[in-house]
TIPA-310619 format. One line per field, with one value per residue (C-alpha): residue in three letters; x, y, z. Coordinates in Angstrom, 2 decimals. Example, Ala and Ser with C-alpha at 12.3 -4.5 7.8 and 13.67 -1.06 7.14 Angstrom:
// residues 2
code: [ALA_SER]
X: [12.30_13.67]
Y: [-4.50_-1.06]
Z: [7.80_7.14]
***
This chain:
// residues 214
code: [MET_ARG_ASN_ARG_SER_PRO_SER_PRO_VAL_SER_GLU_ARG_ASN_LEU_ASP_HIS_VAL_ASP_ARG_SER_GLY_ALA_HIS_GLU_GLN_GLN_ALA_SER_ALA_MET_ARG_SER_GLU_ILE_ALA_TRP_ALA_LEU_LEU_GLY_LEU_VAL_ILE_GLU_ARG_PRO_SER_TYR_GLY_TYR_GLU_LEU_VAL_GLN_ARG_PHE_SER_ARG_THR_TYR_GLU_GLY_THR_LEU_ALA_PHE_SER_GLY_ALA_LYS_ARG_ILE_TYR_THR_ALA_ILE_ASP_THR_LEU_ARG_SER_TYR_ALA_LEU_ILE_GLU_GLU_PHE_SER_ASP_PRO_ALA_PRO_HIS_MET_ALA_GLY_SER_ARG_ARG_PRO_ARG_PRO_HIS_TYR_ARG_ALA_THR_ASP_ARG_GLY_VAL_ARG_GLY_TYR_GLU_GLU_TRP_LEU_LEU_SER_GLN_MET_GLU_ASP_GLN_ARG_GLN_ARG_SER_ARG_LEU_PHE_ALA_ARG_GLN_LEU_ALA_MET_LEU_GLU_PRO_GLU_ALA_ALA_LEU_GLU_VAL_LEU_ASP_HIS_TYR_GLU_ARG_GLU_TRP_LEU_GLU_VAL_ALA_ASP_GLU_THR_SER_VAL_ALA_GLU_THR_THR_ARG_GLU_ALA_LEU_ALA_GLN_ARG_LEU_LEU_GLU_GLY_GLU_GLU_GLN_SER_ALA_LEU_GLU_VAL_ARG_ILE_ALA_TRP_ILE_GLU_TYR_ALA_ARG_LYS_GLU_LEU_ALA_ALA_LEU_ILE_ALA_GLU_GLN_ALA_LYS_GLY_ASP_GLN_GLY_ARG]
X: [-89.88_-88.20_-86.22_-83.77_-82.00_-83.18_-81.45_-80.29_-76.67_-75.76_-73.61_-69.83_-67.26_-66.20_-62.25_-60.98_-58.19_-55.52_-56.16_-52.47_-51.91_-55.24_-54.51_-51.86_-54.47_-55.81_-59.64_-59.89_-58.84_-61.87_-64.43_-67.51_-70.25_-72.39_-69.58_-69.41_-73.23_-73.04_-70.30_-72.57_-75.24_-72.72_-71.46_-75.24_-75.66_-73.71_-75.49_-75.43_-75.32_-78.98_-79.95_-77.67_-79.31_-82.74_-81.58_-79.77_-82.69_-85.16_-82.58_-81.01_-84.32_-84.32_-80.85_-78.60_-79.20_-77.77_-78.08_-79.16_-77.99_-74.78_-73.68_-74.00_-72.22_-69.18_-69.39_-68.89_-65.82_-64.37_-64.96_-63.20_-60.36_-59.76_-60.26_-63.04_-65.26_-64.61_-66.27_-67.46_-69.61_-73.38_-74.17_-77.42_-78.08_-78.48_-81.31_-79.72_-79.34_-79.37_-76.95_-73.58_-73.89_-74.24_-71.38_-72.07_-70.16_-69.00_-67.35_-63.47_-61.97_-60.35_-63.64_-65.32_-62.40_-62.49_-66.24_-66.09_-63.19_-65.35_-68.37_-66.43_-64.91_-68.58_-69.03_-66.34_-67.85_-71.15_-69.62_-67.70_-70.99_-72.83_-69.92_-70.22_-73.87_-73.61_-70.81_-72.51_-75.91_-74.18_-73.18_-76.64_-78.54_-80.70_-84.20_-82.69_-81.03_-84.49_-86.10_-83.40_-84.05_-87.75_-87.12_-84.56_-87.04_-89.89_-87.56_-86.50_-90.19_-91.45_-89.09_-89.40_-92.99_-92.00_-92.10_-90.87_-91.54_-88.62_-88.64_-85.69_-84.58_-81.45_-83.77_-85.78_-82.77_-81.65_-84.93_-85.00_-81.53_-82.30_-85.59_-83.67_-80.75_-83.10_-85.45_-82.24_-80.94_-84.35_-84.61_-81.12_-81.82_-85.01_-83.24_-80.26_-82.95_-84.68_-81.49_-80.41_-83.78_-83.36_-79.65_-80.96_-83.92_-81.63_-79.31_-82.25_-83.49_-80.02_-79.72_-83.06_-82.01_-78.92_-80.84_-83.20_-80.14_-78.84]
Y: [173.09_175.04_178.12_177.31_174.46_172.70_174.81_178.54_179.23_181.68_184.51_183.95_186.64_188.61_188.88_192.13_192.96_195.72_197.47_198.12_194.36_193.35_192.51_190.06_188.01_184.85_185.07_181.49_183.12_184.98_182.92_185.07_183.18_186.46_188.10_185.05_184.94_188.86_188.32_185.75_188.56_191.23_188.61_188.07_191.90_194.98_196.73_199.72_199.15_199.52_197.48_194.61_194.86_194.15_191.71_189.68_189.85_188.26_185.90_184.13_184.71_181.45_180.40_182.69_184.78_188.32_191.25_193.87_196.45_197.24_193.76_194.03_197.11_195.40_192.60_195.09_196.50_192.97_192.15_195.31_194.60_191.16_192.74_190.56_193.56_197.03_200.15_202.08_205.16_204.89_204.39_206.08_209.92_211.95_214.66_218.21_219.09_215.48_214.26_212.70_209.34_206.29_204.24_200.73_197.46_194.75_191.67_191.46_188.61_187.61_187.72_185.35_183.02_183.08_182.24_179.44_177.75_178.66_176.87_173.72_173.94_173.75_170.26_168.95_170.67_169.10_165.56_166.20_167.36_164.31_161.88_163.67_163.30_159.62_158.92_161.32_159.46_156.16_157.30_157.24_154.14_152.63_154.02_157.47_157.44_156.29_159.32_161.67_159.92_160.59_164.62_164.49_163.05_165.40_168.40_167.47_166.79_169.93_172.34_170.40_171.84_175.49_177.71_181.07_183.40_184.25_187.86_187.86_185.35_184.60_183.99_181.62_179.54_179.59_178.57_175.47_174.41_174.69_172.52_170.03_169.74_169.45_166.89_164.85_165.44_164.52_161.19_160.35_161.38_159.59_156.20_156.68_157.26_153.92_152.05_153.62_152.68_149.11_148.78_150.30_148.06_144.94_146.12_146.60_143.05_141.55_143.50_141.94_138.55_138.86_140.04_136.85_134.70_135.87]
Z: [-119.43_-116.50_-116.87_-113.81_-112.21_-109.23_-106.81_-107.58_-107.42_-104.91_-105.98_-105.47_-104.42_-107.29_-108.14_-107.62_-109.89_-109.87_-113.26_-113.72_-114.47_-115.46_-118.98_-117.60_-115.96_-117.28_-117.75_-116.14_-112.89_-112.71_-110.39_-110.47_-111.90_-111.98_-114.11_-116.52_-117.00_-117.62_-120.20_-122.09_-122.28_-123.78_-126.30_-127.22_-127.63_-126.72_-124.03_-121.53_-117.79_-116.92_-119.82_-118.72_-115.19_-116.59_-119.01_-116.47_-114.21_-116.86_-118.53_-115.18_-112.87_-110.66_-111.79_-110.35_-107.38_-107.29_-105.00_-107.28_-109.74_-107.88_-108.20_-111.84_-112.04_-110.07_-112.36_-115.31_-113.92_-113.10_-116.72_-117.90_-115.54_-117.35_-120.81_-121.57_-122.37_-123.58_-123.68_-126.58_-127.40_-127.81_-131.54_-131.24_-131.94_-128.66_-128.28_-127.78_-124.16_-123.19_-120.67_-121.96_-123.79_-121.89_-121.86_-123.73_-123.45_-126.05_-125.66_-127.00_-128.83_-125.54_-123.86_-126.61_-126.29_-122.43_-122.64_-124.76_-122.21_-119.29_-120.77_-121.58_-117.93_-116.69_-118.16_-115.68_-112.94_-113.64_-113.72_-110.52_-108.68_-110.05_-108.88_-105.50_-105.08_-105.71_-103.03_-100.45_-101.12_-100.43_-96.80_-95.66_-94.37_-97.34_-96.01_-95.65_-99.27_-100.68_-99.01_-100.65_-103.91_-103.54_-102.88_-105.49_-108.17_-107.05_-107.44_-110.97_-112.04_-110.57_-112.25_-115.47_-116.00_-115.77_-118.70_-120.05_-122.72_-125.23_-126.10_-128.90_-131.55_-129.12_-126.35_-128.38_-129.45_-125.77_-124.79_-127.14_-126.31_-122.77_-123.24_-125.08_-122.49_-119.58_-121.28_-121.93_-118.47_-116.81_-118.70_-117.50_-114.15_-113.69_-115.12_-112.59_-109.77_-110.60_-110.83_-107.42_-106.03_-107.26_-105.71_-102.29_-102.28_-102.80_-99.94_-97.51_-98.50_-98.08_-94.57_-93.53_-94.48_-92.30_-89.42_-89.68_-89.95_-86.61]
***
């Protein structure tokens, strides 16, 4: 199964919040998909900055586009400004003469609740995108719409064959959930594509009869 959606999501502009009033900000006001995805990683396992950069790259490769490590550190600041994560001292012992402990980050209760609410909001976004695609497809001439459907179907079938290797128990669970969701989504999409093809073919046939009767 694939480890990405048909089209990677471009990174959005991060919300920049004045820290003096940050805790009064609603988590739902945060619009950065990068920051929300990073919060999920922190909920999964507390980490320090560089480790989060590596985990983000590995987990969301092909799904979320980001411009590099600086983007992740900016997202960390954003999450802290909304009080969704907090810094704590590295619990591991340090070698004598080593640099000061690296700051680690863990999710707050507010962060976990906000993440759960954000996930639920994504369901409505997906439904809206599906409705929008169907309406926009109907704007095309039937023949052109059929060509779009052909490309749409190939995209889903191609990415459905992609695989990824899970390195942790959580990643293995995520992979199983992803594969199950994608298999169900693929079956629904293919069934809808076949239905749309029949509707478009019927419209083409109806238009052809009308042309012949003139």
